PAZA-388865 format. One record per atom (N, C-alpha, C): y, z, x; residue in three letters. Coordinates in steps of 0.05 Angstrom, whole numbers. Atoms other than C-alpha are relative to their C-alpha. Layout:
<rs>
<r><y>Y</y><z>Z</z><x>X</x><residuo>ALA</residuo></r>
...
</rs>
This chain:
<rs>
<r><y>17</y><z>18</z><x>13</x><residuo>MET</residuo></r>
<r><y>1132</y><z>-77</z><x>-289</x><residuo>MET</residuo></r>
<r><y>-27</y><z>-1</z><x>14</x><residuo>MET</residuo></r>
<r><y>27</y><z>0</z><x>-13</x><residuo>LYS</residuo></r>
<r><y>1058</y><z>-77</z><x>-278</x><residuo>LYS</residuo></r>
<r><y>-12</y><z>-27</z><x>-5</x><residuo>LYS</residuo></r>
<r><y>11</y><z>26</z><x>1</x><residuo>THR</residuo></r>
<r><y>1025</y><z>-142</z><x>-259</x><residuo>THR</residuo></r>
<r><y>-24</y><z>1</z><x>19</x><residuo>THR</residuo></r>
<r><y>25</y><z>1</z><x>-16</x><residuo>THR</residuo></r>
<r><y>956</y><z>-160</z><x>-232</x><residuo>THR</residuo></r>
<r><y>1</y><z>-27</z><x>15</x><residuo>THR</residuo></r>
<r><y>0</y><z>27</z><x>-14</x><residuo>VAL</residuo></r>
<r><y>954</y><z>-213</z><x>-176</x><residuo>VAL</residuo></r>
<r><y>-23</y><z>2</z><x>19</x><residuo>VAL</residuo></r>
<r><y>22</y><z>3</z><x>-21</x><residuo>SER</residuo></r>
<r><y>900</y><z>-237</z><x>-128</x><residuo>SER</residuo></r>
<r><y>12</y><z>-6</z><x>27</x><residuo>SER</residuo></r>
<r><y>-10</y><z>3</z><x>-26</x><residuo>ILE</residuo></r>
<r><y>919</y><z>-231</z><x>-55</x><residuo>ILE</residuo></r>
<r><y>-21</y><z>-1</z><x>21</x><residuo>ILE</residuo></r>
<r><y>18</y><z>1</z><x>-20</x><residuo>ASP</residuo></r>
<r><y>880</y><z>-252</z><x>5</x><residuo>ASP</residuo></r>
<r><y>-2</y><z>28</z><x>16</x><residuo>ASP</residuo></r>
<r><y>4</y><z>-26</z><x>-13</x><residuo>GLU</residuo></r>
<r><y>850</y><z>-188</z><x>33</x><residuo>GLU</residuo></r>
<r><y>8</y><z>4</z><x>28</x><residuo>GLU</residuo></r>
<r><y>-5</y><z>0</z><x>-29</x><residuo>LYS</residuo></r>
<r><y>857</y><z>-207</z><x>106</x><residuo>LYS</residuo></r>
<r><y>31</y><z>-1</z><x>2</x><residuo>LYS</residuo></r>
<r><y>-30</y><z>3</z><x>-2</x><residuo>LEU</residuo></r>
<r><y>931</y><z>-226</z><x>95</x><residuo>LEU</residuo></r>
<r><y>12</y><z>28</z><x>-6</x><residuo>LEU</residuo></r>
<r><y>-11</y><z>-25</z><x>6</x><residuo>ILE</residuo></r>
<r><y>948</y><z>-160</z><x>62</x><residuo>ILE</residuo></r>
<r><y>-8</y><z>21</z><x>19</x><residuo>ILE</residuo></r>
<r><y>9</y><z>-19</z><x>-21</x><residuo>SER</residuo></r>
<r><y>908</y><z>-122</z><x>113</x><residuo>SER</residuo></r>
<r><y>16</y><z>-4</z><x>25</x><residuo>SER</residuo></r>
<r><y>-16</y><z>5</z><x>-26</x><residuo>ASP</residuo></r>
<r><y>944</y><z>-156</z><x>171</x><residuo>ASP</residuo></r>
<r><y>29</y><z>9</z><x>-3</x><residuo>ASP</residuo></r>
<r><y>-26</y><z>-11</z><x>5</x><residuo>VAL</residuo></r>
<r><y>1012</y><z>-141</z><x>138</x><residuo>VAL</residuo></r>
<r><y>3</y><z>28</z><x>0</x><residuo>VAL</residuo></r>
<r><y>-1</y><z>-31</z><x>-2</x><residuo>LEU</residuo></r>
<r><y>996</y><z>-68</z><x>129</x><residuo>LEU</residuo></r>
<r><y>-2</y><z>9</z><x>27</x><residuo>LEU</residuo></r>
<r><y>6</y><z>-8</z><x>-28</x><residuo>LYS</residuo></r>
<r><y>971</y><z>-62</z><x>199</x><residuo>LYS</residuo></r>
<r><y>25</y><z>-6</z><x>19</x><residuo>LYS</residuo></r>
<r><y>-20</y><z>9</z><x>-18</x><residuo>GLU</residuo></r>
<r><y>1028</y><z>-102</z><x>233</x><residuo>GLU</residuo></r>
<r><y>28</y><z>14</z><x>-5</x><residuo>GLU</residuo></r>
<r><y>-26</y><z>-12</z><x>7</x><residuo>THR</residuo></r>
<r><y>1086</y><z>-71</z><x>194</x><residuo>THR</residuo></r>
<r><y>-1</y><z>29</z><x>-1</x><residuo>THR</residuo></r>
<r><y>1</y><z>-31</z><x>0</x><residuo>GLY</residuo></r>
<r><y>1062</y><z>1</z><x>187</x><residuo>GLY</residuo></r>
<r><y>5</y><z>7</z><x>-30</x><residuo>GLY</residuo></r>
<r><y>-3</y><z>-6</z><x>28</x><residuo>ILE</residuo></r>
<r><y>1075</y><z>-5</z><x>111</x><residuo>ILE</residuo></r>
<r><y>-28</y><z>12</z><x>-11</x><residuo>ILE</residuo></r>
<r><y>22</y><z>-16</z><x>7</x><residuo>LYS</residuo></r>
<r><y>1027</y><z>44</z><x>77</x><residuo>LYS</residuo></r>
<r><y>-10</y><z>-10</z><x>-28</x><residuo>LYS</residuo></r>
<r><y>12</y><z>8</z><x>25</x><residuo>SER</residuo></r>
<r><y>1017</y><z>13</z><x>7</x><residuo>SER</residuo></r>
<r><y>3</y><z>-30</z><x>-5</x><residuo>SER</residuo></r>
<r><y>-1</y><z>28</z><x>6</x><residuo>LYS</residuo></r>
<r><y>1001</y><z>-57</z><x>-18</x><residuo>LYS</residuo></r>
<r><y>25</y><z>-5</z><x>-17</x><residuo>LYS</residuo></r>
<r><y>-21</y><z>6</z><x>15</x><residuo>ARG</residuo></r>
<r><y>1054</y><z>-50</z><x>-71</x><residuo>ARG</residuo></r>
<r><y>27</y><z>-1</z><x>14</x><residuo>ARG</residuo></r>
<r><y>-22</y><z>0</z><x>-17</x><residuo>GLU</residuo></r>
<r><y>1107</y><z>-34</z><x>-20</x><residuo>GLU</residuo></r>
<r><y>1</y><z>-26</z><x>15</x><residuo>GLU</residuo></r>
<r><y>2</y><z>25</z><x>-18</x><residuo>ALA</residuo></r>
<r><y>1085</y><z>-94</z><x>23</x><residuo>ALA</residuo></r>
<r><y>7</y><z>-24</z><x>-18</x><residuo>ALA</residuo></r>
<r><y>-8</y><z>22</z><x>17</x><residuo>VAL</residuo></r>
<r><y>1090</y><z>-141</z><x>-38</x><residuo>VAL</residuo></r>
<r><y>29</y><z>1</z><x>-8</x><residuo>VAL</residuo></r>
<r><y>-28</y><z>-5</z><x>9</x><residuo>GLU</residuo></r>
<r><y>1158</y><z>-112</z><x>-61</x><residuo>GLU</residuo></r>
<r><y>17</y><z>-12</z><x>24</x><residuo>GLU</residuo></r>
<r><y>-16</y><z>9</z><x>-22</x><residuo>GLN</residuo></r>
<r><y>1186</y><z>-121</z><x>10</x><residuo>GLN</residuo></r>
<r><y>-1</y><z>-29</z><x>6</x><residuo>GLN</residuo></r>
<r><y>4</y><z>30</z><x>-5</x><residuo>SER</residuo></r>
<r><y>1159</y><z>-191</z><x>17</x><residuo>SER</residuo></r>
<r><y>16</y><z>-15</z><x>-22</x><residuo>SER</residuo></r>
<r><y>-16</y><z>16</z><x>22</x><residuo>LEU</residuo></r>
<r><y>1190</y><z>-213</z><x>-49</x><residuo>LEU</residuo></r>
<r><y>29</y><z>4</z><x>4</x><residuo>LEU</residuo></r>
<r><y>-29</y><z>-3</z><x>-7</x><residuo>ARG</residuo></r>
<r><y>1257</y><z>-183</z><x>-29</x><residuo>ARG</residuo></r>
<r><y>8</y><z>-18</z><x>23</x><residuo>ARG</residuo></r>
<r><y>-5</y><z>16</z><x>-23</x><residuo>HIS</residuo></r>
<r><y>1254</y><z>-219</z><x>37</x><residuo>HIS</residuo></r>
<r><y>0</y><z>-29</z><x>-8</x><residuo>HIS</residuo></r>
<r><y>1</y><z>29</z><x>9</x><residuo>LEU</residuo></r>
<r><y>1236</y><z>-285</z><x>5</x><residuo>LEU</residuo></r>
<r><y>25</y><z>-5</z><x>-17</x><residuo>LEU</residuo></r>
<r><y>-23</y><z>5</z><x>14</x><residuo>LEU</residuo></r>
<r><y>1293</y><z>-278</z><x>-43</x><residuo>LEU</residuo></r>
<r><y>25</y><z>-1</z><x>17</x><residuo>LEU</residuo></r>
<r><y>-21</y><z>0</z><x>-19</x><residuo>SER</residuo></r>
<r><y>1340</y><z>-262</z><x>13</x><residuo>SER</residuo></r>
<r><y>3</y><z>-26</z><x>16</x><residuo>SER</residuo></r>
<r><y>1</y><z>25</z><x>-15</x><residuo>LEU</residuo></r>
<r><y>1319</y><z>-323</z><x>53</x><residuo>LEU</residuo></r>
<r><y>9</y><z>-24</z><x>-17</x><residuo>LEU</residuo></r>
<r><y>-7</y><z>21</z><x>19</x><residuo>THR</residuo></r>
<r><y>1326</y><z>-368</z><x>-9</x><residuo>THR</residuo></r>
<r><y>30</y><z>0</z><x>-5</x><residuo>THR</residuo></r>
<r><y>-31</y><z>-2</z><x>4</x><residuo>ARG</residuo></r>
<r><y>1397</y><z>-344</z><x>-20</x><residuo>ARG</residuo></r>
<r><y>15</y><z>-8</z><x>25</x><residuo>ARG</residuo></r>
<r><y>-14</y><z>8</z><x>-25</x><residuo>GLN</residuo></r>
<r><y>1416</y><z>-355</z><x>54</x><residuo>GLN</residuo></r>
<r><y>-1</y><z>-29</z><x>2</x><residuo>GLN</residuo></r>
<r><y>3</y><z>29</z><x>-2</x><residuo>LYS</residuo></r>
<r><y>1392</y><z>-426</z><x>49</x><residuo>LYS</residuo></r>
<r><y>21</y><z>-15</z><x>-16</x><residuo>LYS</residuo></r>
<r><y>-20</y><z>11</z><x>18</x><residuo>ARG</residuo></r>
<r><y>1444</y><z>-439</z><x>-6</x><residuo>ARG</residuo></r>
<r><y>28</y><z>0</z><x>13</x><residuo>ARG</residuo></r>
<r><y>-26</y><z>-2</z><x>-13</x><residuo>ILE</residuo></r>
<r><y>1502</y><z>-421</z><x>39</x><residuo>ILE</residuo></r>
<r><y>5</y><z>-27</z><x>14</x><residuo>ILE</residuo></r>
<r><y>-7</y><z>26</z><x>-11</x><residuo>LYS</residuo></r>
<r><y>1536</y><z>-487</z><x>58</x><residuo>LYS</residuo></r>
<r><y>11</y><z>2</z><x>28</x><residuo>LYS</residuo></r>
<r><y>-10</y><z>-3</z><x>-29</x><residuo>PRO</residuo></r>
<r><y>1551</y><z>-501</z><x>132</x><residuo>PRO</residuo></r>
<r><y>29</y><z>2</z><x>1</x><residuo>PRO</residuo></r>
<r><y>-30</y><z>-3</z><x>0</x><residuo>GLU</residuo></r>
<r><y>1625</y><z>-509</z><x>117</x><residuo>GLU</residuo></r>
<r><y>8</y><z>28</z><x>-6</x><residuo>GLU</residuo></r>
<r><y>-6</y><z>-29</z><x>6</x><residuo>GLU</residuo></r>
<r><y>1627</y><z>-438</z><x>90</x><residuo>GLU</residuo></r>
<r><y>-5</y><z>17</z><x>25</x><residuo>GLU</residuo></r>
<r><y>7</y><z>-14</z><x>-23</x><residuo>ILE</residuo></r>
<r><y>1595</y><z>-413</z><x>153</x><residuo>ILE</residuo></r>
<r><y>23</y><z>-6</z><x>21</x><residuo>ILE</residuo></r>
<r><y>-21</y><z>8</z><x>-19</x><residuo>LYS</residuo></r>
<r><y>1647</y><z>-452</z><x>194</x><residuo>LYS</residuo></r>
<r><y>26</y><z>14</z><x>-5</x><residuo>LYS</residuo></r>
<r><y>-26</y><z>-14</z><x>8</x><residuo>LYS</residuo></r>
<r><y>1704</y><z>-420</z><x>155</x><residuo>LYS</residuo></r>
<r><y>2</y><z>28</z><x>10</x><residuo>LYS</residuo></r>
<r><y>0</y><z>-30</z><x>-7</x><residuo>SER</residuo></r>
<r><y>1683</y><z>-350</z><x>174</x><residuo>SER</residuo></r>
<r><y>-2</y><z>2</z><x>31</x><residuo>SER</residuo></r>
<r><y>0</y><z>-1</z><x>-28</x><residuo>ARG</residuo></r>
<r><y>1682</y><z>-368</z><x>249</x><residuo>ARG</residuo></r>
<r><y>23</y><z>16</z><x>13</x><residuo>ARG</residuo></r>
<r><y>-19</y><z>-17</z><x>-14</x><residuo>GLY</residuo></r>
<r><y>1719</y><z>-315</z><x>290</x><residuo>GLY</residuo></r>
<r><y>10</y><z>22</z><x>-19</x><residuo>GLY</residuo></r>
<r><y>-8</y><z>-20</z><x>18</x><residuo>LYS</residuo></r>
<r><y>1728</y><z>-272</z><x>229</x><residuo>LYS</residuo></r>
<r><y>-19</y><z>23</z><x>-4</x><residuo>LYS</residuo></r>
<r><y>21</y><z>-22</z><x>4</x><residuo>LEU</residuo></r>
<r><y>1663</y><z>-230</z><x>231</x><residuo>LEU</residuo></r>
<r><y>2</y><z>20</z><x>23</x><residuo>LEU</residuo></r>
<r><y>1</y><z>-21</z><x>-19</x><residuo>ASN</residuo></r>
<r><y>1660</y><z>-163</z><x>265</x><residuo>ASN</residuo></r>
<r><y>-29</y><z>8</z><x>4</x><residuo>ASN</residuo></r>
<r><y>28</y><z>-2</z><x>-8</x><residuo>TRP</residuo></r>
<r><y>1593</y><z>-157</z><x>300</x><residuo>TRP</residuo></r>
<r><y>-7</y><z>30</z><x>11</x><residuo>TRP</residuo></r>
<r><y>6</y><z>-26</z><x>-11</x><residuo>SER</residuo></r>
<r><y>1602</y><z>-84</z><x>324</x><residuo>SER</residuo></r>
<r><y>-3</y><z>21</z><x>-22</x><residuo>SER</residuo></r>
</rs>
């Protein structure tokens, strides 16, 4: 989907420089995915996290 948005030039420039991302499009897409992931994580209830205690394999 093609959309036109206004983005602060310094912000997008800093993002590209700090992350090494080569295109504005990729930076925006990664940012949106990250925001969505964080929003979904916030929905996880503390009791659900406690239920998984000792059951996760971190290796």
